[in-house]
C-alpha positions as CSV (number, residue, x, y, z in Angstrom):
1,M,97.0,105.6,121.7
2,A,99.7,108.0,122.6
3,G,100.6,111.1,120.7
4,G,100.4,115.1,120.9
5,V,100.9,117.3,124.0
6,F,97.9,117.4,126.5
7,A,98.1,120.2,128.8
8,Q,95.5,122.9,129.8
9,V,97.1,125.7,128.9
10,Q,96.4,129.7,128.1
11,T,96.7,130.2,124.5
12,G,97.8,133.9,125.2
13,S,95.1,135.1,123.5
14,A,91.3,134.5,122.8
15,Y,92.0,135.4,119.2
16,P,94.7,133.2,117.9
17,K,96.9,134.4,115.0
18,R,96.2,130.7,113.4
19,E,93.0,128.9,113.8
20,F,91.1,126.4,111.5
21,R,87.8,127.9,111.4
22,A,85.8,125.9,108.9
23,A,82.0,124.8,107.5
24,W,80.8,122.1,105.8
25,I,78.5,122.8,102.6
26,Q,76.8,119.5,102.0
27,S,74.9,118.7,98.8
28,V,73.6,115.2,99.6
29,N,70.6,117.2,101.4
30,G,69.2,118.4,97.9
31,Q,69.4,122.0,99.1
32,F,70.7,122.8,95.3
33,R,68.9,120.2,93.7
34,G,67.3,121.5,90.2
35,M,68.1,125.1,91.1
36,P,68.9,127.1,88.1
37,T,72.2,128.0,87.5
38,E,72.4,131.9,88.5
39,K,70.3,131.2,91.3
40,L,72.5,128.7,92.6
41,K,75.6,130.7,92.1
42,Q,74.1,133.6,94.0
43,N,73.2,131.2,96.9
44,L,76.7,129.9,96.8
45,I,77.8,133.4,96.8
46,G,75.5,134.5,99.5
47,Q,76.7,131.5,101.8
48,L,80.4,132.5,101.2
49,N,79.9,136.1,102.1
50,S,77.9,135.3,105.3
51,L,80.5,132.8,106.2
52,Q,83.5,134.8,105.8
53,K,81.8,137.5,107.6
54,A,81.8,135.2,110.4
55,G,85.3,134.3,110.4
56,I,85.2,131.3,108.4
57,N,88.6,130.6,106.5
58,A,88.1,127.2,105.0
59,I,85.1,125.3,102.9
60,I,84.5,121.7,103.0
61,F,82.1,121.3,100.2
62,Q,80.6,118.0,99.1
63,V,81.2,117.2,95.5
64,R,80.9,113.5,95.5
65,P,78.0,112.0,97.2
66,E,77.3,109.1,95.8
67,A,80.0,108.2,92.8
68,D,78.8,111.2,90.8
69,A,79.9,114.7,90.6
70,L,79.5,118.2,91.3
71,Y,82.2,118.9,88.8
72,A,83.2,118.0,85.1
73,S,84.2,114.7,85.7
74,R,85.9,112.1,83.4
75,L,84.8,109.2,85.5
76,E,81.5,109.7,87.2
77,P,78.2,111.2,86.1
78,W,76.8,114.9,87.0
79,S,75.0,114.5,90.3
80,R,71.1,114.4,90.7
81,F,71.8,116.7,93.8
82,L,73.0,119.4,91.1
83,T,70.4,119.0,88.3
84,G,67.9,116.7,89.8
85,V,68.7,114.0,87.2
86,Q,71.7,112.0,87.7
87,G,74.2,112.3,84.4
88,K,72.3,115.5,83.3
89,A,74.5,118.5,83.0
90,P,73.7,121.9,84.0
91,E,72.2,124.3,81.7
92,P,73.6,127.0,81.3
93,Y,76.7,124.8,81.7
94,W,79.2,125.6,84.5
95,D,81.2,123.7,87.0
96,P,80.2,124.3,90.4
97,M,83.7,122.8,92.3
98,Q,85.8,125.4,89.9
99,F,83.1,128.2,90.9
100,M,83.5,127.5,94.5
101,I,87.3,127.4,94.5
102,D,87.7,130.7,92.5
103,E,85.2,132.2,95.1
104,C,86.7,130.9,98.2
105,H,90.3,131.8,97.1
106,K,89.0,135.2,96.3
107,R,87.8,135.4,100.0
108,G,91.3,134.2,101.4
109,M,89.4,130.8,102.3
110,E,90.8,127.5,101.6
111,F,88.8,124.9,99.4
112,H,88.3,121.2,100.8
113,A,86.9,119.1,98.3
114,W,84.7,116.7,100.3
115,I,84.1,113.2,98.8
116,N,82.1,110.0,100.0
117,P,84.4,106.8,99.1
118,Y,82.1,104.0,99.0
119,R,78.5,105.2,98.9
120,T,76.6,105.0,95.5
121,K,73.1,105.2,96.2
122,T,71.7,107.3,99.3
123,T,68.4,105.3,98.2
124,L,67.7,102.5,95.8
125,K,64.8,104.2,94.6
126,S,67.1,106.6,92.9
127,E,68.0,106.3,89.1
128,L,71.8,105.8,88.0
129,A,72.7,107.5,84.6
130,P,73.6,104.6,81.9
131,N,77.6,105.9,82.1
132,H,77.8,105.2,86.1
133,V,80.4,102.9,87.0
134,Y,78.0,100.7,88.4
135,N,76.2,100.0,85.2
136,I,79.6,99.0,83.8
137,H,80.7,96.9,86.6
138,P,77.9,96.0,88.9
139,E,80.1,93.1,90.6
140,W,82.1,95.9,92.1
141,F,78.9,96.6,94.6
142,V,76.8,95.4,96.7
143,T,73.5,96.4,98.4
144,Y,73.4,97.0,102.3
145,G,69.7,97.9,103.8
146,D,68.4,100.9,101.2
147,Q,71.8,101.8,99.8
148,L,74.5,100.5,97.1
149,Y,78.2,100.6,98.0
150,F,81.5,99.9,96.5
151,D,82.6,96.7,98.0
152,P,85.6,98.0,100.0
153,A,87.6,94.6,99.7
154,L,88.1,94.8,95.9
155,P,91.3,96.1,94.6
156,E,88.9,97.2,91.6
157,S,86.8,99.8,94.1
158,R,90.0,101.1,95.5
159,R,91.7,101.7,92.0
160,H,88.5,103.5,91.1
161,I,88.3,105.8,94.1
162,C,91.8,106.7,93.5
163,M,91.2,107.7,89.9
164,V,88.6,109.8,90.8
165,V,90.7,111.4,93.7
166,S,93.7,111.6,91.0
167,D,91.4,113.6,88.6
168,I,90.3,115.9,91.0
169,V,94.1,117.1,92.1
170,S,95.3,117.0,89.1
171,R,92.7,119.4,87.5
172,Y,91.5,121.5,90.2
173,D,93.4,124.0,92.5
174,V,92.0,122.2,95.8
175,D,93.9,123.0,99.1
176,A,93.0,119.3,100.3
177,I,90.8,116.4,99.9
178,H,88.3,115.5,102.6
179,M,86.3,112.6,103.7
180,D,83.7,112.0,106.4
181,D,82.5,109.7,108.6
182,Y,80.9,107.0,105.8
183,F,83.5,104.3,105.7
184,Y,81.7,100.7,106.1
185,P,78.2,101.7,106.7
186,Y,76.6,102.3,110.0
187,P,75.3,98.9,111.0
188,I,71.7,97.9,110.8
189,K,70.4,95.9,113.5
190,G,69.9,92.5,112.3
191,K,71.8,92.7,109.0
192,D,75.5,92.0,108.3
193,F,77.2,93.9,106.0
194,P,77.3,91.3,102.6
195,D,80.9,90.4,102.2
196,D,80.9,86.8,103.0
197,A,82.0,86.2,98.9
198,S,84.7,88.7,99.4
199,F,86.0,87.5,102.8
200,A,86.4,84.0,101.2
201,R,88.3,85.2,98.3
202,F,90.4,87.9,99.9
203,G,90.5,87.3,103.6
204,G,93.3,84.9,103.9
205,G,95.3,85.7,106.8
206,F,92.6,87.2,108.7
207,S,91.2,85.4,112.0
208,N,88.1,87.7,112.1
209,K,86.2,89.9,109.6
210,G,86.7,93.2,111.8
211,D,90.6,92.9,111.2
212,W,89.9,92.2,107.8
213,R,87.6,95.0,107.2
214,R,89.9,97.4,108.9
215,S,92.7,96.6,106.5
216,N,90.8,97.2,103.7
217,V,90.1,100.7,104.6
218,N,93.4,101.4,105.7
219,V,94.5,100.1,102.0
220,L,92.5,102.7,100.8
221,I,93.3,105.4,103.1
222,K,97.2,104.8,102.4
223,K,96.6,104.5,98.5
224,L,94.8,108.0,98.8
225,H,97.8,109.8,100.6
226,E,100.1,108.3,98.2
227,T,98.3,109.3,95.1
228,I,97.9,112.7,96.5
229,R,101.5,113.3,97.3
230,E,102.4,112.0,94.1
231,I,100.4,114.6,92.1
232,K,100.6,117.9,94.7
233,P,102.4,117.1,97.4
234,W,101.1,120.6,99.3
235,V,97.6,119.2,98.8
236,K,96.1,117.9,102.3
237,F,94.3,114.9,103.0
238,G,92.1,115.0,105.9
239,V,89.1,113.3,107.4
240,S,86.0,113.7,109.6
241,P,85.2,110.4,111.5
242,F,82.6,109.9,113.8
243,G,83.2,111.4,117.3
244,I,84.1,107.9,119.2
245,Y,87.1,106.2,118.3
246,R,86.2,103.4,121.0
247,N,84.5,102.8,124.3
248,E,86.6,102.3,127.6
249,S,84.6,99.0,127.7
250,S,86.3,97.7,124.4
251,D,89.7,99.4,125.1
252,P,91.4,100.5,128.5
253,L,92.7,103.2,126.3
254,G,89.3,104.5,125.2
255,S,86.8,107.5,126.1
256,K,84.4,107.1,129.1
257,T,81.3,106.6,126.3
258,K,79.0,104.1,125.6
259,G,78.4,104.8,121.8
260,L,78.9,103.5,118.4
261,Q,82.8,102.9,117.7
262,N,84.7,103.7,114.7
263,Y,87.2,101.2,115.0
264,D,84.6,98.1,115.8
265,D,81.4,99.5,113.9
266,L,82.8,101.4,110.8
267,Y,86.4,99.7,110.6
268,A,88.1,103.1,110.7
269,D,91.1,103.0,112.5
270,V,91.5,106.8,112.6
271,L,94.6,106.8,114.9
272,L,96.4,104.3,113.0
273,W,96.3,106.7,109.9
274,A,97.2,109.4,111.7
275,R,100.0,107.6,113.4
276,E,101.3,106.5,110.0
277,G,100.8,109.9,108.5
278,W,98.4,108.6,106.0
279,I,96.1,111.7,107.3
280,D,97.1,115.4,107.2
281,Y,94.5,116.4,109.7
282,N,91.3,114.9,111.7
283,I,88.1,116.3,112.7
284,P,86.2,113.9,114.8
285,Q,82.5,114.7,114.6
286,I,81.8,115.5,118.2
287,Y,78.2,116.4,117.9
288,W,77.0,116.0,121.1
289,H,76.4,118.2,124.2
290,I,78.2,118.9,127.2
291,G,76.8,116.5,129.8
292,H,75.5,113.9,127.2
293,P,75.0,110.4,129.1
294,V,76.6,108.4,126.3
295,A,78.9,110.7,124.5
296,D,79.6,113.7,126.7
297,Y,81.2,116.3,124.6
298,E,83.6,117.3,127.2
299,T,85.1,113.9,127.6
300,L,85.4,113.4,124.0
301,V,87.4,116.7,123.7
302,K,89.6,115.9,125.9
303,W,90.4,112.3,125.0
304,W,91.0,113.4,121.2
305,A,93.4,116.0,122.4
306,R,95.3,113.2,124.3
307,N,95.3,111.0,121.0
308,T,96.1,113.2,118.2
309,E,99.0,111.0,117.0
310,N,101.2,114.3,116.1
311,R,98.5,115.3,113.5
312,P,96.5,118.5,113.4
313,L,93.4,118.1,115.4
314,F,90.2,120.3,114.9
315,I,86.8,119.9,116.5
316,G,83.6,118.9,114.6
317,Q,81.0,121.3,116.1
318,S,77.3,120.6,115.7
319,V,75.6,124.2,115.3
320,M,71.9,123.2,116.3
321,N,73.1,120.8,119.0
322,T,75.3,123.5,120.7
323,V,72.6,126.2,120.5
324,Q,69.6,123.9,121.5
325,N,71.4,122.7,124.9
326,A,71.7,124.8,127.9
327,D,75.1,125.3,129.6
328,P,74.9,123.0,132.7
329,K,76.6,125.6,134.8
330,N,74.5,128.5,133.2
331,P,71.1,127.7,132.1
332,S,70.6,130.9,131.0
333,I,72.7,130.4,128.0
334,N,73.4,127.9,125.5
335,Q,76.7,125.6,125.1
336,L,78.7,127.5,122.7
337,P,80.7,129.7,125.2
338,R,81.9,126.7,127.1
339,K,82.6,124.7,123.8
340,M,84.7,127.5,122.4
341,A,86.6,127.5,125.8
342,L,87.1,123.9,126.0
343,Q,88.2,124.1,122.0
344,R,90.9,126.8,122.8
345,A,91.9,125.3,126.3
346,Y,93.9,122.2,124.9
347,Q,96.9,123.1,122.7
348,P,96.6,120.4,120.6
349,I,93.4,121.3,119.1
350,G,93.8,124.0,116.5
351,G,90.1,125.0,115.7
352,S,87.1,123.7,114.6
353,C,84.5,122.8,111.6
354,Q,81.0,124.0,111.8
355,W,78.2,121.6,110.9
356,P,76.1,122.4,108.8
357,A,77.2,125.8,107.0
358,S,73.7,126.7,106.5
359,A,72.9,126.8,110.4
360,V,75.7,129.3,110.5
361,V,74.6,131.4,107.6
362,E,70.9,131.5,109.1
363,N,72.2,132.5,112.4
364,A,70.7,129.5,114.2
365,G,70.4,130.4,117.9
366,K,72.5,133.9,116.8
367,Y,75.5,131.5,116.6
368,R,76.9,133.4,113.8
369,D,76.3,136.9,115.6
370,A,78.3,135.1,118.6
371,L,81.2,134.2,115.9
372,I,81.4,137.8,114.5
373,A,81.1,139.6,118.1
374,E,83.5,137.4,119.8
375,Y,84.9,134.2,119.0
376,H,85.7,135.2,115.3
377,K,86.3,138.7,116.2
378,Y,89.4,139.2,114.2
379,P,90.2,137.2,111.3
380,A,92.7,134.0,111.7
381,L,94.8,132.6,109.2
382,P,94.8,128.8,108.7
383,P,97.0,126.8,110.6
384,V,100.8,125.7,109.2
385,F,101.3,122.3,108.1
386,D,105.1,122.3,108.4
387,F,105.3,118.5,108.4
388,M,104.5,118.9,104.9
389,D,106.1,121.9,103.7
390,N,108.4,123.8,105.9
391,E,110.5,125.3,103.2
392,A,109.6,129.2,102.7
393,P,109.2,130.5,99.3
394,A,111.8,132.3,97.4
395,K,111.8,136.0,98.2
396,V,110.1,138.5,95.9
397,R,111.8,141.4,94.0
398,K,111.0,145.1,93.3
399,M,108.0,145.3,95.9
400,K,106.6,148.4,96.1
401,P,103.3,150.1,97.6
402,V,101.2,152.0,95.5
403,W,98.2,153.9,96.7
404,T,94.9,153.7,95.1
405,E,91.4,155.3,95.9
406,D,90.8,151.6,97.9
407,G,93.9,151.9,99.8
408,Y,97.5,150.6,99.3
409,I,98.0,147.9,96.4
410,L,101.3,146.0,96.7
411,F,103.1,145.3,93.3
412,W,106.1,143.0,93.0
413,T,108.1,141.0,90.4
414,A,108.2,137.1,90.8
415,P,111.5,135.7,91.8
């Protein structure tokens, strides 16, 4: 688990020139469901304006919460989290992902298309559209608890998910494809994930299910990486896994924590993906507070900074957890100052992502005020991913500034 430089350093400035300053905008919570088109557009514009003022330079927008789409998909139905009914197109018609791409790019923000790979129903009570892939190939799916999932073992599942990503990357000007922490589902006490038949069919060569399940996810991650690179090699592929890779009790190189584990419980070998170059960035969700008895924030930040595997590392921050917990060394303030100091003290950490964006917009605990006044006081450029592309574009010709009532505008001729 080696990789990256781990050194406590002074960054040289409290306001770095380049820093990943992102926020997650989710759809699965139903905040948009059934909202009229114009009202939803204004809602999204309002969120983007508020986040831009708070210094956010990347938006991670959930476009595929349950094998559906908040965009004009050729493969999956419109999401119920958009219109209230799965398969029902928005009226008046519009494409939320294209709208968000345009609005983000107008503001100099990156747009990361956030998909959930395996989840198909967040509750079994929900109705699937007639053209949903489950109604065409029910044999690709398994039920676990109150949810429905693609079976990660099936080549058909991987092929379909790769087709979805290929469709997005081919038709939309996204800056990245993003996946969060939902790989194999979070374990339900007393219930094993129902994949005995798939293990009997595909598990040859594996002595235990854990290794086999990790291999299933590894194959998907590798194939998604290859799919994106073949179409648009400049589009990034990032993940935001659960905040604990492994506990020290499971692996001597693990963190001094006692919580659920990516590797053992969700079958997500995030460090392998980074080491092999299958992902372009990693945002572990470190949603706990400093001093948490099971998963201490400071312990985990330091652990991940030691284990980047030479891929960009950003920290997933819980806004509400941060503002609701006092600084152990100064109980009169919340934990934002110490968390930001930790984030910027370790060279491998290149920024953070705020969960959820709505808490920033609503200024929970004056979080947004603090970003504006102090931590994001000056704009920052997104990080450079020089391992993807380190060639400068061709120099433009005939550049000249022209003064207008709005200030100077630069004009040039393309090379």
